[in-house]
C-alpha positions as CSV (number, residue, x, y, z in Angstrom):
1,M,-95.0,-21.8,30.1
2,S,-98.3,-21.2,31.7
3,R,-100.1,-18.1,31.2
4,K,-100.8,-18.0,35.8
5,L,-97.1,-18.7,35.7
6,A,-95.7,-16.3,33.6
7,W,-97.9,-13.4,34.9
8,K,-96.8,-14.8,39.1
9,L,-93.1,-15.1,37.5
10,A,-94.2,-11.1,36.1
11,I,-95.7,-10.1,39.5
12,F,-92.4,-11.7,41.7
13,C,-89.7,-9.5,39.5
14,A,-92.1,-6.1,39.6
15,L,-92.1,-6.4,43.6
16,A,-88.7,-7.4,43.8
17,V,-87.7,-4.2,41.6
18,S,-89.8,-1.7,43.3
19,A,-89.4,-2.9,46.8
20,A,-85.8,-2.4,47.2
21,P,-85.4,0.4,50.4
22,S,-82.2,2.9,49.7
23,H,-80.3,1.8,53.0
24,G,-78.4,-0.9,53.9
25,L,-78.0,-2.6,50.7
26,P,-75.5,-4.2,50.1
27,R,-72.9,-2.6,47.1
28,W,-73.3,-5.7,44.9
29,L,-77.3,-4.3,45.1
30,E,-76.6,-0.5,44.5
31,G,-78.2,1.5,40.7
32,E,-80.8,3.6,39.8
33,L,-85.0,2.2,38.6
34,S,-86.0,3.6,35.9
35,L,-89.7,3.3,35.7
36,A,-92.4,4.3,32.6
37,T,-95.5,4.6,31.6
38,G,-96.3,5.8,28.1
39,I,-99.3,6.0,25.4
40,D,-99.0,4.6,22.1
41,Y,-101.3,4.3,18.3
42,R,-101.6,3.5,15.3
43,E,-103.3,2.9,12.5
44,G,-103.4,0.9,9.1
45,D,-104.6,-2.2,7.5
46,Y,-101.7,-4.1,7.9
47,G,-102.0,-6.3,4.4
48,E,-106.4,-7.2,5.7
49,P,-109.2,-6.1,3.0
50,T,-109.9,-3.5,7.0
51,D,-107.9,-1.1,9.0
52,S,-106.8,-1.6,11.9
53,K,-106.4,0.6,15.2
54,L,-104.2,-0.2,18.2
55,L,-103.8,1.9,21.4
56,Y,-100.3,0.9,23.6
57,L,-100.0,1.4,26.8
58,P,-97.3,0.2,29.0
59,F,-95.8,0.4,32.6
60,T,-92.0,-0.7,32.5
61,A,-89.7,-0.9,35.2
62,S,-85.5,-1.7,34.8
63,Y,-83.4,-0.7,37.5
64,L,-79.2,-0.6,36.3
65,F,-76.3,-2.4,38.6
66,D,-74.0,-0.3,39.4
67,H,-71.2,-2.3,40.0
68,F,-72.3,-4.8,38.2
69,A,-69.2,-4.7,34.8
70,L,-68.4,-8.1,33.6
71,T,-64.6,-6.9,32.2
72,E,-62.1,-4.1,34.2
73,T,-63.9,-1.5,32.0
74,P,-65.7,1.2,34.5
75,N,-68.1,1.7,32.8
76,D,-69.5,-1.3,31.7
77,R,-73.1,-2.5,33.3
78,I,-76.3,-4.7,34.1
79,E,-79.5,-3.6,32.9
80,V,-82.5,-5.8,33.6
81,G,-86.6,-5.0,33.2
82,L,-90.2,-5.8,32.4
83,T,-92.5,-5.0,30.7
84,L,-96.6,-5.3,31.4
85,P,-98.6,-4.4,28.6
86,W,-102.1,-3.1,28.1
87,L,-104.0,-3.7,25.1
88,R,-106.8,-2.8,22.5
89,V,-107.3,-3.3,19.7
90,D,-110.2,-2.9,16.7
91,G,-110.1,-4.8,13.7
92,P,-108.6,-8.6,12.4
93,V,-104.2,-8.0,13.3
94,V,-103.5,-9.6,16.6
95,P,-100.7,-8.8,17.7
96,D,-97.4,-10.2,17.7
97,G,-95.3,-9.0,21.0
98,S,-93.1,-7.3,18.4
99,G,-95.6,-4.3,17.1
100,G,-96.4,-6.2,14.5
101,P,-99.1,-8.9,13.2
102,A,-98.9,-12.8,13.5
103,D,-101.0,-14.1,10.6
104,P,-103.9,-16.7,11.6
105,E,-103.7,-19.6,8.9
106,S,-107.9,-19.8,8.3
107,G,-108.8,-16.5,7.5
108,D,-112.0,-17.0,10.3
109,R,-109.6,-16.6,13.1
110,L,-110.3,-12.9,12.4
111,P,-111.1,-10.7,15.7
112,S,-112.9,-7.5,13.9
113,D,-114.1,-6.7,16.9
114,A,-113.0,-4.5,19.1
115,R,-111.3,-6.0,22.4
116,N,-108.7,-4.6,25.5
117,G,-107.0,-6.2,28.2
118,L,-103.3,-7.5,29.4
119,G,-100.9,-7.9,26.5
120,D,-98.0,-9.6,26.5
121,V,-95.3,-9.6,29.6
122,Q,-91.8,-8.4,28.5
123,V,-88.7,-9.6,30.5
124,S,-85.0,-8.1,28.9
125,A,-81.4,-7.9,30.1
126,S,-79.0,-5.8,28.8
127,Y,-75.6,-5.5,28.9
128,L,-74.1,-1.8,28.0
129,V,-70.3,-0.8,27.5
130,F,-68.8,3.2,27.8
131,P,-66.0,3.5,26.1
132,P,-63.3,6.3,27.8
133,A,-64.9,9.2,25.8
134,E,-61.7,9.8,23.8
135,S,-61.9,5.6,22.6
136,P,-62.9,6.2,18.7
137,L,-65.1,2.6,19.6
138,P,-68.3,3.1,19.9
139,A,-70.9,2.6,23.0
140,L,-72.0,-0.9,23.5
141,E,-75.0,-2.6,24.0
142,L,-76.2,-6.1,24.2
143,S,-79.4,-7.0,25.0
144,G,-82.0,-10.7,25.4
145,R,-86.0,-10.0,25.2
146,V,-88.3,-13.2,26.3
147,K,-92.0,-12.2,25.5
148,L,-94.6,-14.6,28.0
149,P,-97.7,-15.3,26.7
150,T,-99.7,-13.6,29.6
151,G,-101.8,-12.0,26.7
152,S,-105.4,-13.4,26.2
153,E,-104.8,-15.6,22.8
154,K,-109.6,-15.8,23.1
155,K,-109.4,-12.3,22.6
156,G,-106.9,-11.7,19.7
157,L,-104.3,-9.8,21.8
158,S,-102.3,-12.6,21.5
159,T,-100.6,-15.7,19.8
160,G,-100.6,-18.1,23.1
161,E,-96.9,-18.9,22.7
162,P,-93.0,-17.4,24.3
163,A,-90.4,-15.7,21.2
164,Y,-87.3,-14.7,22.6
165,T,-85.2,-11.8,21.2
166,V,-82.1,-10.8,21.1
167,R,-79.8,-7.4,20.1
168,V,-77.0,-5.5,19.2
169,D,-76.8,-1.0,19.2
170,L,-73.9,0.5,18.8
171,Y,-73.9,4.1,19.4
172,K,-71.3,7.4,19.1
173,S,-70.2,11.3,19.7
174,F,-69.5,13.2,18.1
175,G,-70.4,16.9,19.3
176,S,-73.8,17.3,19.6
177,W,-74.6,14.3,16.7
178,T,-75.3,11.2,18.2
179,P,-75.6,8.4,15.0
180,F,-77.3,4.8,16.2
181,A,-77.3,0.9,14.6
182,S,-79.6,-1.8,15.6
183,G,-80.2,-5.0,14.8
184,G,-81.3,-8.6,15.8
185,Y,-83.1,-11.8,15.2
186,R,-87.0,-12.3,16.4
187,I,-87.6,-16.6,17.0
188,V,-90.3,-17.3,17.8
189,E,-92.5,-20.7,18.7
190,K,-94.9,-22.0,17.3
191,A,-98.5,-21.1,18.3
192,A,-100.8,-23.1,17.1
193,G,-103.3,-22.1,14.1
194,Y,-100.9,-19.2,13.0
195,D,-97.7,-19.1,10.4
196,L,-95.6,-18.1,13.0
197,R,-90.9,-17.6,11.6
198,D,-88.4,-16.1,12.9
199,A,-87.1,-13.7,11.3
200,G,-84.9,-10.4,11.6
201,F,-84.6,-7.0,12.2
202,A,-82.4,-3.4,11.9
203,S,-82.1,0.3,12.4
204,L,-80.8,3.2,12.0
205,G,-81.2,6.7,12.8
206,V,-79.2,9.9,14.3
207,V,-79.9,12.5,17.4
208,R,-78.6,15.9,17.5
209,R,-79.5,17.5,21.2
210,F,-79.8,21.0,21.4
211,T,-79.4,22.0,24.6
212,P,-78.5,20.2,27.5
213,R,-82.0,19.5,28.6
214,F,-83.1,18.9,24.5
215,S,-82.8,15.9,21.7
216,A,-85.3,15.7,19.0
217,G,-84.0,12.5,16.1
218,I,-85.2,10.3,14.1
219,F,-85.5,6.6,12.9
220,Y,-85.7,4.8,10.2
221,D,-87.2,0.4,10.8
222,W,-86.4,-2.3,9.4
223,W,-88.8,-5.6,9.9
224,Q,-89.1,-9.0,8.3
225,S,-91.7,-10.5,8.7
226,G,-92.7,-12.4,10.9
227,S,-96.4,-14.0,9.5
228,A,-95.6,-15.9,5.6
229,G,-99.3,-13.6,4.9
230,Y,-97.6,-10.6,5.5
231,G,-94.7,-8.0,4.0
232,D,-91.4,-6.6,6.0
233,A,-91.9,-3.3,7.2
234,H,-91.1,-0.2,6.6
235,E,-90.9,2.8,8.9
236,L,-89.4,6.3,9.9
237,F,-89.6,7.4,13.8
238,P,-89.4,11.0,14.7
239,Y,-88.7,12.0,17.7
240,A,-87.7,15.0,20.9
241,S,-87.1,14.6,23.8
242,F,-87.5,16.8,26.6
243,Q,-86.4,16.7,30.7
244,F,-87.7,18.4,33.1
245,N,-84.8,17.3,35.7
246,E,-82.5,15.0,37.1
247,R,-85.4,12.2,37.1
248,W,-88.1,13.3,34.2
249,S,-88.4,12.8,31.0
250,V,-90.8,13.2,28.0
251,S,-90.6,11.4,24.5
252,P,-93.2,12.5,22.4
253,Y,-92.7,10.7,18.9
254,A,-94.3,10.3,15.2
255,V,-95.2,6.9,13.0
256,I,-94.7,7.3,9.8
257,G,-95.5,3.8,7.2
258,L,-93.3,3.0,4.4
259,S,-94.3,-0.4,2.7
260,P,-97.8,-1.8,2.7
261,D,-97.9,-3.9,5.8
262,A,-96.5,-1.7,7.7
263,T,-98.1,0.5,10.1
264,R,-99.6,3.4,8.1
265,W,-99.3,6.5,11.0
266,G,-99.5,6.7,14.4
267,L,-98.8,9.2,17.5
268,G,-96.9,7.9,20.5
269,M,-95.5,9.4,23.6
270,S,-93.7,8.1,27.1
271,L,-92.6,9.5,30.8
272,R,-89.7,8.4,32.4
273,V,-89.2,8.8,36.1
274,W,-85.3,8.2,37.6
275,I,-84.8,7.0,41.2
276,P,-81.4,6.4,43.0
277,V,-81.0,3.8,44.7
278,R,-78.1,3.8,46.4
279,N,-76.9,3.9,50.4
280,A,-76.1,7.7,52.0
281,P,-73.4,8.2,52.2
282,P,-71.6,8.5,56.2
283,P,-71.9,12.2,57.8
284,L,-69.1,14.1,57.6
285,R,-67.5,14.4,60.9
């Protein structure tokens, strides 16, 4: 897929999601629009002789459909999403679109100066199943993600090829505690000049809700190396979530590297707003 075609698809999806009216909608289109942005800053050497600094500013729109259940279970949902990122990279790494570095086959391809610009667009779709509260089964989320090569390969902001990710998430609440587990696999297109390979990943964590509007947790992430020149990444993510009201929330977090080829440290924050897109109920007579 060409970069121009990828950008046209990204812009079309963004407009289609954000332009939905809140009245006169067909029932199948009713749902909830979520808009999010934030900042993510990381430092590490990622197996290279010198450090790299990465600044990531994502802009995400997602839409959760109310009536797109695939089974008779009333709590099934389908969600689609689109992420447009802006990057600044200072150091000899090339982001591979998953949060890790790509390994060039030749050392002279490694850019060492600071550069910035738009990164690779991410398009996703998820199927969520929420069992009844009395059920012993966990909630389930099956998702797929496509990375479109919209970032500049010449600037060292992208490998210039798409990638495809499948993932499964499981979680179950026990009072104020919610343990979480996920795993998945990432398939990459071979990019000229890069030694890329398919890789798996997994995550374990727990979240505790302290009040109806405040929760905190910690996650352990493992990423199998996606390049022959780097080792696996092991990281911890402590985070907190503050929900101001039913529409707004903010979530600060940290990144703690546990392996040589992982991020050494990082800080970030995300801001999210939920907008209902539903027909107004008829007036009472």
